[in-house]
Each structure stands twice: as structure tokens, then as C-alpha cells.
N, C-alpha and C positions, 0 to 999 in steps of 0.2 A: 264386347270385351269379356274375356273369361274372368270369372270371380273366383277368388280363393276362399276355401272353406274357413269361416271365421273361427270355428272351434279349434281347428288344427292350428291356425295362425296364433290364436291366443295361447294355446298350450306351448308352442315353440317360443313365443316371447316370454311367457312365464318361466319356462325352464332356463332361458338365457339370463334373465334377470336373477333368478334364484341361484344360479351357478356362478354368477359374477363374484369376484372376490369382495369380501365385506369392506375392505379399505376403499375400494372403488365406489361402492354404494355410499359409504360415509362421506366421501369427498363431494358428493352431490350437494350436501348441506354445509360445505366448508365456507368460512367467511372470506377466504381468499378467492377472488373471482377467477384468477388464472387456474387454480386447482379445480374449481367447479367446471370450467370450460374443458379442461383436460379429461375430467371424469365423464362428461357428456359425450365427448368424442370417443372415449374408450368404450363406453357402453353402446354407442352406435355401432362400433366395429363388432362388438360381441353379438348384437342383433343381426348384423349382416352375415356373420359366420353361421348363425342358426338358420337364416333364411336361404342359404345356399341350396338346401334340399328342395326348395320349391322351383318349379319351372314357370317363371312369370314371363309372359309374352304379351306384347301389345301389337295387335294386328290392325293395319290401316284399312278399315272398312267403313263404307258410309253407314251412318246410324240407321237402324231398322225402325226407330221411332222418330217422328219429326221432332226437330229441336224445340218447337213451341206448339204442342198439341192444342187443338181447339177444345173448347168446353162442350160443344155440341157435336153430336154425331153427324157425319156427312149424309144427309138424306137425299142427295141428288138435287136436280134442278126443281125449283118451286114453280108451280103453275101448270 
């Protein structure tokens, strides 16, 4: 699976949050649960908009590393 550069991702998320309307960020701490939920949804949409520039693909390939690697190296048959 292709990995996204964490620094680039972090920068895009930071810009998305920093450019969000102040009222939206304030609603994250609102005592009204409904307004908090709406704010979370709106911020999620803001983040999705910022992530549109990334080409995120998931390719179905067998894993190159075994699901449960052994602790010892395979030394071949004993004896």
C-alpha cells in the first residue's frame, strides 16, 4: 500500500483547520450536542476538500510480509 507523506498531510490538515471559520471551531465546544455534531461534520467536509489534491489508491495485492512473521529466521531444515 502506498504511504502518504506525513509532513504534507499534516500541513494540509493544519491549513484546513486554520482556514475554517472561527464560528465553526467555536461550535466544537458548544454545550448543544446538535451544534457540536454539525460542527464536526462541517470540519470533516473541510478536511475532505483539502485532501482532494492527494491521489489515494488502495491496490489489492497480497502482502509482501507474512501476516505473522516468526521471531526466528528460517535457517532451513535442521539436521
